[in-house]
C-alpha positions in Angstrom: -10.5 -8.4 5.5 -6.7 -9.2 4.9 -7.7 -9.5 1.1 -9.6 -6.2 1.2 -6.7 -4.5 2.0 -4.4 -5.6 -0.1 -6.7 -5.1 -2.8 -7.3 -2.0 -2.1 -3.3 -1.0 -1.7 -3.1 -2.4 -4.7 -5.4 -0.4 -6.9 -3.9 2.6 -5.1 -0.8 1.8 -6.4 -1.8 2.1 -9.7 -3.5 5.2 -9.6 -0.2 6.1 -8.2 2.2 4.6 -10.9 -0.2 3.6 -14.2 3.1 2.3 -15.1 2.3 -1.2 -13.7 -1.1 -1.6 -15.5 0.0 -4.7 -17.1 2.1 -6.1 -14.8 1.7 -8.7 -12.0 1.9 -7.1 -8.3 3.1 -10.0 -6.7 3.0 -9.0 -2.6 6.0 -9.8 -1.6 8.1 -7.1 -4.2 8.9 -3.9 -2.6 8.1 -0.3 -2.9 11.1 0.0 -4.8 11.4 -2.3 -7.0 7.6 -1.5 -8.3 9.1 2.2 -8.9 7.5 3.8 -5.5 9.6 6.3 -4.3 9.1 7.5 -0.9 6.5 10.0 -1.5 4.6 7.5 -3.4 4.6 5.0 -0.7 3.7 8.3 1.8 0.4 8.7 -1.1 -0.6 5.3 -1.0 -0.8 4.6 2.5 -2.1 8.4 3.3 -4.8 6.5 0.9 -5.6 3.2 1.9 -5.9 4.9 5.2 -8.8 7.7 3.8 -10.3 4.5 1.7 -10.9 2.4 4.7 -11.6 5.4 7.0 -8.8 4.7 9.6 -8.3 6.8 12.2 -4.5 5.3 12.5 -1.7 8.0 11.6 0.5 6.7 8.7 3.9 7.6 10.5 2.8 3.9 12.1 3.4 2.1 8.4 6.4 3.5 7.0 8.6 1.4 7.9 6.7 -1.6 5.5 8.3 -2.3 2.5 5.8 -4.6 0.3 2.1 -4.7 0.0 2.0 -7.8 2.5 3.6 -6.0 4.8 1.7 -3.4 4.5 -2.0 -5.3 4.5 0.2 -6.7 7.6 0.0 -3.6 9.6 -2.9 -2.2 8.7 -5.0 -5.5 9.6 -2.9 -5.2 12.6 -3.9 -1.3 13.8 -7.2 -2.3 12.7 
């Protein structure tokens, strides 16, 4: 399940920040290091939850700073 969530997060991140297309995305790079501002992170969380058809509130995930943290939090709330 986590690998699926990570894959969706990465796809959404590339959609939001196309400049990352040719970058190697580390699961532990912070969203700030990847160039995502707070609006981008909110959009990323919303898009990811929608694709996973999750009923969780995006507010529960705003503390996530990396792809890894966000994926872990989403899987935990499952």
